Biotite code that builds the C-alpha atoms (Angstrom):
import biotite.structure as struc

atoms = struc.array([
    struc.Atom([-17.660, -0.779, 1.989], chain_id="A", res_id=1, res_name="MET", atom_name="CA", element="C"),
    struc.Atom([-15.667, -2.218, -0.905], chain_id="A", res_id=2, res_name="LEU", atom_name="CA", element="C"),
    struc.Atom([-13.277, 0.735, -0.831], chain_id="A", res_id=3, res_name="ALA", atom_name="CA", element="C"),
    struc.Atom([-12.625, 0.185, 2.876], chain_id="A", res_id=4, res_name="ARG", atom_name="CA", element="C"),
    struc.Atom([-11.775, -3.475, 2.208], chain_id="A", res_id=5, res_name="ARG", atom_name="CA", element="C"),
    struc.Atom([-9.354, -2.474, -0.527], chain_id="A", res_id=6, res_name="ILE", atom_name="CA", element="C"),
    struc.Atom([-7.675, 0.054, 1.769], chain_id="A", res_id=7, res_name="VAL", atom_name="CA", element="C"),
    struc.Atom([-7.552, -2.497, 4.590], chain_id="A", res_id=8, res_name="ALA", atom_name="CA", element="C"),
    struc.Atom([-5.937, -5.059, 2.298], chain_id="A", res_id=9, res_name="LYS", atom_name="CA", element="C"),
    struc.Atom([-3.406, -2.486, 1.084], chain_id="A", res_id=10, res_name="HIS", atom_name="CA", element="C"),
    struc.Atom([-2.374, -1.422, 4.598], chain_id="A", res_id=11, res_name="VAL", atom_name="CA", element="C"),
    struc.Atom([-2.235, -5.013, 5.826], chain_id="A", res_id=12, res_name="THR", atom_name="CA", element="C"),
    struc.Atom([-0.198, -6.169, 2.833], chain_id="A", res_id=13, res_name="THR", atom_name="CA", element="C"),
    struc.Atom([2.220, -3.249, 3.009], chain_id="A", res_id=14, res_name="THR", atom_name="CA", element="C"),
    struc.Atom([2.921, -3.661, 6.704], chain_id="A", res_id=15, res_name="THR", atom_name="CA", element="C"),
    struc.Atom([3.052, -7.478, 6.517], chain_id="A", res_id=16, res_name="ALA", atom_name="CA", element="C"),
    struc.Atom([5.630, -7.366, 3.728], chain_id="A", res_id=17, res_name="LEU", atom_name="CA", element="C"),
    struc.Atom([7.682, -4.838, 5.673], chain_id="A", res_id=18, res_name="ALA", atom_name="CA", element="C"),
    struc.Atom([7.528, -7.036, 8.778], chain_id="A", res_id=19, res_name="MET", atom_name="CA", element="C"),
    struc.Atom([8.540, -10.143, 6.867], chain_id="A", res_id=20, res_name="LEU", atom_name="CA", element="C"),
    struc.Atom([11.352, -8.234, 5.161], chain_id="A", res_id=21, res_name="GLY", atom_name="CA", element="C"),
    struc.Atom([12.640, -6.951, 8.494], chain_id="A", res_id=22, res_name="ALA", atom_name="CA", element="C"),
    struc.Atom([12.433, -10.477, 9.884], chain_id="A", res_id=23, res_name="THR", atom_name="CA", element="C"),
    struc.Atom([14.431, -11.875, 6.977], chain_id="A", res_id=24, res_name="ALA", atom_name="CA", element="C"),
    struc.Atom([17.136, -9.208, 7.210], chain_id="A", res_id=25, res_name="VAL", atom_name="CA", element="C"),
    struc.Atom([17.509, -9.421, 10.995], chain_id="A", res_id=26, res_name="LEU", atom_name="CA", element="C"),
    struc.Atom([17.522, -13.230, 10.943], chain_id="A", res_id=27, res_name="SER", atom_name="CA", element="C"),
    struc.Atom([20.134, -13.293, 8.205], chain_id="A", res_id=28, res_name="GLY", atom_name="CA", element="C"),
    struc.Atom([22.354, -10.921, 10.136], chain_id="A", res_id=29, res_name="LEU", atom_name="CA", element="C"),
    struc.Atom([21.910, -12.922, 13.341], chain_id="A", res_id=30, res_name="GLN", atom_name="CA", element="C"),
    struc.Atom([22.855, -16.184, 11.620], chain_id="A", res_id=31, res_name="VAL", atom_name="CA", element="C"),
    struc.Atom([25.842, -14.556, 9.917], chain_id="A", res_id=32, res_name="LEU", atom_name="CA", element="C"),
    struc.Atom([27.241, -13.031, 13.099], chain_id="A", res_id=33, res_name="PHE", atom_name="CA", element="C"),
    struc.Atom([26.599, -16.185, 15.113], chain_id="A", res_id=34, res_name="THR", atom_name="CA", element="C"),
    struc.Atom([28.445, -18.215, 12.489], chain_id="A", res_id=35, res_name="TYR", atom_name="CA", element="C"),
    struc.Atom([31.362, -15.796, 12.553], chain_id="A", res_id=36, res_name="LEU", atom_name="CA", element="C"),
    struc.Atom([31.441, -16.144, 16.327], chain_id="A", res_id=37, res_name="GLY", atom_name="CA", element="C"),
    struc.Atom([31.457, -19.928, 16.044], chain_id="A", res_id=38, res_name="GLU", atom_name="CA", element="C"),
    struc.Atom([34.428, -19.827, 13.687], chain_id="A", res_id=39, res_name="LEU", atom_name="CA", element="C"),
    struc.Atom([36.598, -18.790, 16.631], chain_id="A", res_id=40, res_name="GLY", atom_name="CA", element="C"),
    struc.Atom([35.913, -22.124, 18.327], chain_id="A", res_id=41, res_name="ASP", atom_name="CA", element="C"),
    struc.Atom([37.106, -24.371, 15.474], chain_id="A", res_id=42, res_name="LEU", atom_name="CA", element="C"),
    struc.Atom([39.150, -27.448, 16.319], chain_id="A", res_id=43, res_name="LYS", atom_name="CA", element="C"),
    struc.Atom([40.110, -30.635, 14.527], chain_id="A", res_id=44, res_name="GLU", atom_name="CA", element="C"),
    struc.Atom([36.872, -32.324, 15.570], chain_id="A", res_id=45, res_name="SER", atom_name="CA", element="C"),
    struc.Atom([34.712, -29.188, 15.150], chain_id="A", res_id=46, res_name="TYR", atom_name="CA", element="C"),
    struc.Atom([35.058, -28.011, 11.562], chain_id="A", res_id=47, res_name="THR", atom_name="CA", element="C"),
    struc.Atom([33.587, -24.993, 9.792], chain_id="A", res_id=48, res_name="ALA", atom_name="CA", element="C"),
    struc.Atom([30.860, -27.206, 8.351], chain_id="A", res_id=49, res_name="TRP", atom_name="CA", element="C"),
    struc.Atom([29.934, -28.453, 11.833], chain_id="A", res_id=50, res_name="ASP", atom_name="CA", element="C"),
    struc.Atom([29.780, -24.851, 13.028], chain_id="A", res_id=51, res_name="ALA", atom_name="CA", element="C"),
    struc.Atom([27.563, -23.950, 10.077], chain_id="A", res_id=52, res_name="PHE", atom_name="CA", element="C"),
    struc.Atom([25.179, -26.833, 10.808], chain_id="A", res_id=53, res_name="LEU", atom_name="CA", element="C"),
    struc.Atom([25.101, -25.902, 14.494], chain_id="A", res_id=54, res_name="HIS", atom_name="CA", element="C"),
    struc.Atom([24.163, -22.314, 13.626], chain_id="A", res_id=55, res_name="VAL", atom_name="CA", element="C"),
    struc.Atom([21.490, -23.435, 11.145], chain_id="A", res_id=56, res_name="LEU", atom_name="CA", element="C"),
    struc.Atom([19.904, -25.765, 13.681], chain_id="A", res_id=57, res_name="TRP", atom_name="CA", element="C"),
    struc.Atom([19.878, -22.897, 16.167], chain_id="A", res_id=58, res_name="GLY", atom_name="CA", element="C"),
    struc.Atom([18.383, -20.428, 13.659], chain_id="A", res_id=59, res_name="ALA", atom_name="CA", element="C"),
    struc.Atom([14.731, -20.972, 14.716], chain_id="A", res_id=60, res_name="PRO", atom_name="CA", element="C"),
    struc.Atom([15.680, -19.969, 18.258], chain_id="A", res_id=61, res_name="GLY", atom_name="CA", element="C"),
    struc.Atom([17.286, -16.793, 16.949], chain_id="A", res_id=62, res_name="TYR", atom_name="CA", element="C"),
    struc.Atom([14.223, -16.148, 14.806], chain_id="A", res_id=63, res_name="LEU", atom_name="CA", element="C"),
    struc.Atom([11.974, -16.524, 17.848], chain_id="A", res_id=64, res_name="TYR", atom_name="CA", element="C"),
    struc.Atom([14.030, -13.903, 19.707], chain_id="A", res_id=65, res_name="GLU", atom_name="CA", element="C"),
    struc.Atom([13.978, -11.500, 16.750], chain_id="A", res_id=66, res_name="ILE", atom_name="CA", element="C"),
    struc.Atom([10.248, -11.640, 15.917], chain_id="A", res_id=67, res_name="LEU", atom_name="CA", element="C"),
    struc.Atom([9.023, -8.919, 18.331], chain_id="A", res_id=68, res_name="PRO", atom_name="CA", element="C"),
    struc.Atom([11.722, -6.502, 17.204], chain_id="A", res_id=69, res_name="ILE", atom_name="CA", element="C"),
    struc.Atom([11.119, -7.215, 13.536], chain_id="A", res_id=70, res_name="SER", atom_name="CA", element="C"),
    struc.Atom([7.361, -6.723, 14.000], chain_id="A", res_id=71, res_name="ALA", atom_name="CA", element="C"),
    struc.Atom([7.987, -3.279, 15.452], chain_id="A", res_id=72, res_name="LEU", atom_name="CA", element="C"),
    struc.Atom([10.541, -2.308, 12.810], chain_id="A", res_id=73, res_name="ILE", atom_name="CA", element="C"),
    struc.Atom([8.352, -3.675, 10.023], chain_id="A", res_id=74, res_name="GLY", atom_name="CA", element="C"),
    struc.Atom([5.293, -1.792, 11.280], chain_id="A", res_id=75, res_name="ALA", atom_name="CA", element="C"),
    struc.Atom([7.256, 1.439, 11.408], chain_id="A", res_id=76, res_name="VAL", atom_name="CA", element="C"),
    struc.Atom([8.718, 0.866, 7.946], chain_id="A", res_id=77, res_name="LEU", atom_name="CA", element="C"),
    struc.Atom([5.357, -0.104, 6.452], chain_id="A", res_id=78, res_name="GLY", atom_name="CA", element="C"),
    struc.Atom([3.563, 2.881, 7.926], chain_id="A", res_id=79, res_name="LEU", atom_name="CA", element="C"),
    struc.Atom([6.479, 5.078, 6.908], chain_id="A", res_id=80, res_name="GLY", atom_name="CA", element="C"),
    struc.Atom([6.136, 3.897, 3.332], chain_id="A", res_id=81, res_name="ALA", atom_name="CA", element="C"),
    struc.Atom([2.429, 4.692, 3.431], chain_id="A", res_id=82, res_name="LEU", atom_name="CA", element="C"),
    struc.Atom([3.112, 8.100, 4.968], chain_id="A", res_id=83, res_name="ALA", atom_name="CA", element="C"),
    struc.Atom([5.809, 8.986, 2.443], chain_id="A", res_id=84, res_name="SER", atom_name="CA", element="C"),
    struc.Atom([3.279, 8.558, -0.363], chain_id="A", res_id=85, res_name="ASN", atom_name="CA", element="C"),
    struc.Atom([0.659, 10.535, 1.637], chain_id="A", res_id=86, res_name="SER", atom_name="CA", element="C"),
    struc.Atom([-1.572, 7.479, 1.714], chain_id="A", res_id=87, res_name="GLU", atom_name="CA", element="C"),
    struc.Atom([-2.175, 7.798, 5.448], chain_id="A", res_id=88, res_name="LEU", atom_name="CA", element="C"),
    struc.Atom([-3.251, 11.411, 5.033], chain_id="A", res_id=89, res_name="ILE", atom_name="CA", element="C"),
    struc.Atom([-5.672, 10.420, 2.290], chain_id="A", res_id=90, res_name="ILE", atom_name="CA", element="C"),
    struc.Atom([-7.093, 7.641, 4.470], chain_id="A", res_id=91, res_name="MET", atom_name="CA", element="C"),
    struc.Atom([-7.599, 10.032, 7.368], chain_id="A", res_id=92, res_name="ARG", atom_name="CA", element="C"),
    struc.Atom([-9.189, 12.616, 5.060], chain_id="A", res_id=93, res_name="ALA", atom_name="CA", element="C"),
    struc.Atom([-11.559, 9.944, 3.746], chain_id="A", res_id=94, res_name="ALA", atom_name="CA", element="C"),
    struc.Atom([-12.784, 9.313, 7.281], chain_id="A", res_id=95, res_name="GLY", atom_name="CA", element="C"),
    struc.Atom([-10.788, 6.245, 8.303], chain_id="A", res_id=96, res_name="VAL", atom_name="CA", element="C"),
    struc.Atom([-10.130, 6.406, 12.028], chain_id="A", res_id=97, res_name="SER", atom_name="CA", element="C"),
    struc.Atom([-6.678, 6.079, 13.507], chain_id="A", res_id=98, res_name="LEU", atom_name="CA", element="C"),
    struc.Atom([-7.767, 3.044, 15.507], chain_id="A", res_id=99, res_name="TRP", atom_name="CA", element="C"),
    struc.Atom([-8.972, 1.294, 12.364], chain_id="A", res_id=100, res_name="ARG", atom_name="CA", element="C"),
    struc.Atom([-5.540, 1.799, 10.769], chain_id="A", res_id=101, res_name="ILE", atom_name="CA", element="C"),
    struc.Atom([-3.897, 0.462, 13.932], chain_id="A", res_id=102, res_name="VAL", atom_name="CA", element="C"),
    struc.Atom([-6.207, -2.556, 13.767], chain_id="A", res_id=103, res_name="GLY", atom_name="CA", element="C"),
    struc.Atom([-5.119, -3.237, 10.212], chain_id="A", res_id=104, res_name="TRP", atom_name="CA", element="C"),
    struc.Atom([-1.472, -3.101, 11.278], chain_id="A", res_id=105, res_name="VAL", atom_name="CA", element="C"),
    struc.Atom([-2.171, -5.440, 14.185], chain_id="A", res_id=106, res_name="ILE", atom_name="CA", element="C"),
    struc.Atom([-3.868, -7.819, 11.758], chain_id="A", res_id=107, res_name="ARG", atom_name="CA", element="C"),
    struc.Atom([-0.624, -8.085, 9.799], chain_id="A", res_id=108, res_name="SER", atom_name="CA", element="C"),
    struc.Atom([1.357, -8.509, 13.033], chain_id="A", res_id=109, res_name="ALA", atom_name="CA", element="C"),
    struc.Atom([-0.769, -11.555, 13.829], chain_id="A", res_id=110, res_name="MET", atom_name="CA", element="C"),
    struc.Atom([1.172, -13.402, 11.118], chain_id="A", res_id=111, res_name="ILE", atom_name="CA", element="C"),
    struc.Atom([4.303, -13.064, 13.222], chain_id="A", res_id=112, res_name="LEU", atom_name="CA", element="C"),
    struc.Atom([2.426, -13.985, 16.408], chain_id="A", res_id=113, res_name="VAL", atom_name="CA", element="C"),
    struc.Atom([1.251, -17.254, 14.830], chain_id="A", res_id=114, res_name="VAL", atom_name="CA", element="C"),
    struc.Atom([4.764, -17.904, 13.505], chain_id="A", res_id=115, res_name="LEU", atom_name="CA", element="C"),
    struc.Atom([6.203, -17.254, 16.957], chain_id="A", res_id=116, res_name="SER", atom_name="CA", element="C"),
    struc.Atom([3.724, -19.646, 18.554], chain_id="A", res_id=117, res_name="PHE", atom_name="CA", element="C"),
    struc.Atom([4.478, -22.376, 16.020], chain_id="A", res_id=118, res_name="ALA", atom_name="CA", element="C"),
    struc.Atom([8.216, -21.937, 16.495], chain_id="A", res_id=119, res_name="LEU", atom_name="CA", element="C"),
    struc.Atom([8.039, -22.102, 20.285], chain_id="A", res_id=120, res_name="SER", atom_name="CA", element="C"),
    struc.Atom([5.773, -25.133, 20.457], chain_id="A", res_id=121, res_name="LYS", atom_name="CA", element="C"),
    struc.Atom([6.901, -27.385, 17.633], chain_id="A", res_id=122, res_name="TRP", atom_name="CA", element="C"),
    struc.Atom([10.082, -26.256, 15.879], chain_id="A", res_id=123, res_name="VAL", atom_name="CA", element="C"),
    struc.Atom([12.499, -24.983, 18.527], chain_id="A", res_id=124, res_name="ILE", atom_name="CA", element="C"),
    struc.Atom([12.443, -28.060, 20.820], chain_id="A", res_id=125, res_name="PRO", atom_name="CA", element="C"),
    struc.Atom([13.298, -30.313, 17.867], chain_id="A", res_id=126, res_name="TYR", atom_name="CA", element="C"),
    struc.Atom([16.013, -28.072, 16.395], chain_id="A", res_id=127, res_name="THR", atom_name="CA", element="C"),
    struc.Atom([17.661, -27.519, 19.790], chain_id="A", res_id=128, res_name="ASN", atom_name="CA", element="C"),
    struc.Atom([18.026, -31.265, 20.184], chain_id="A", res_id=129, res_name="GLU", atom_name="CA", element="C"),
    struc.Atom([19.505, -31.537, 16.688], chain_id="A", res_id=130, res_name="GLN", atom_name="CA", element="C"),
    struc.Atom([21.929, -28.686, 17.357], chain_id="A", res_id=131, res_name="ALA", atom_name="CA", element="C"),
    struc.Atom([23.344, -30.499, 20.389], chain_id="A", res_id=132, res_name="LYS", atom_name="CA", element="C"),
])
């Protein structure tokens, strides 16, 4: 029973870190490209700093849109890292069912589900008003 908890924690941690890493990379790229797009609209009253602040206030909205994609990419990367070290094969040989492994991955995806809920209910309405 203790060994199964250790394996569960390892799979959950590996996939959660991969999901959070994918979220950070995709969000950074989205903010960068949105800022570069905003630079084309500069005027005397709308400076580069104003464009930067507008993009930063809109970043939670971009993050909300990216979360499902980053969860999928992170799950694939995390499981790929486990498979490349033959850890998944060892788990299966030890008698861990495929559905149990999927449950552990879903457990780590719940972090992004909670983050998505918090963003949509509390953060995005406030930041959209600030961006305007």
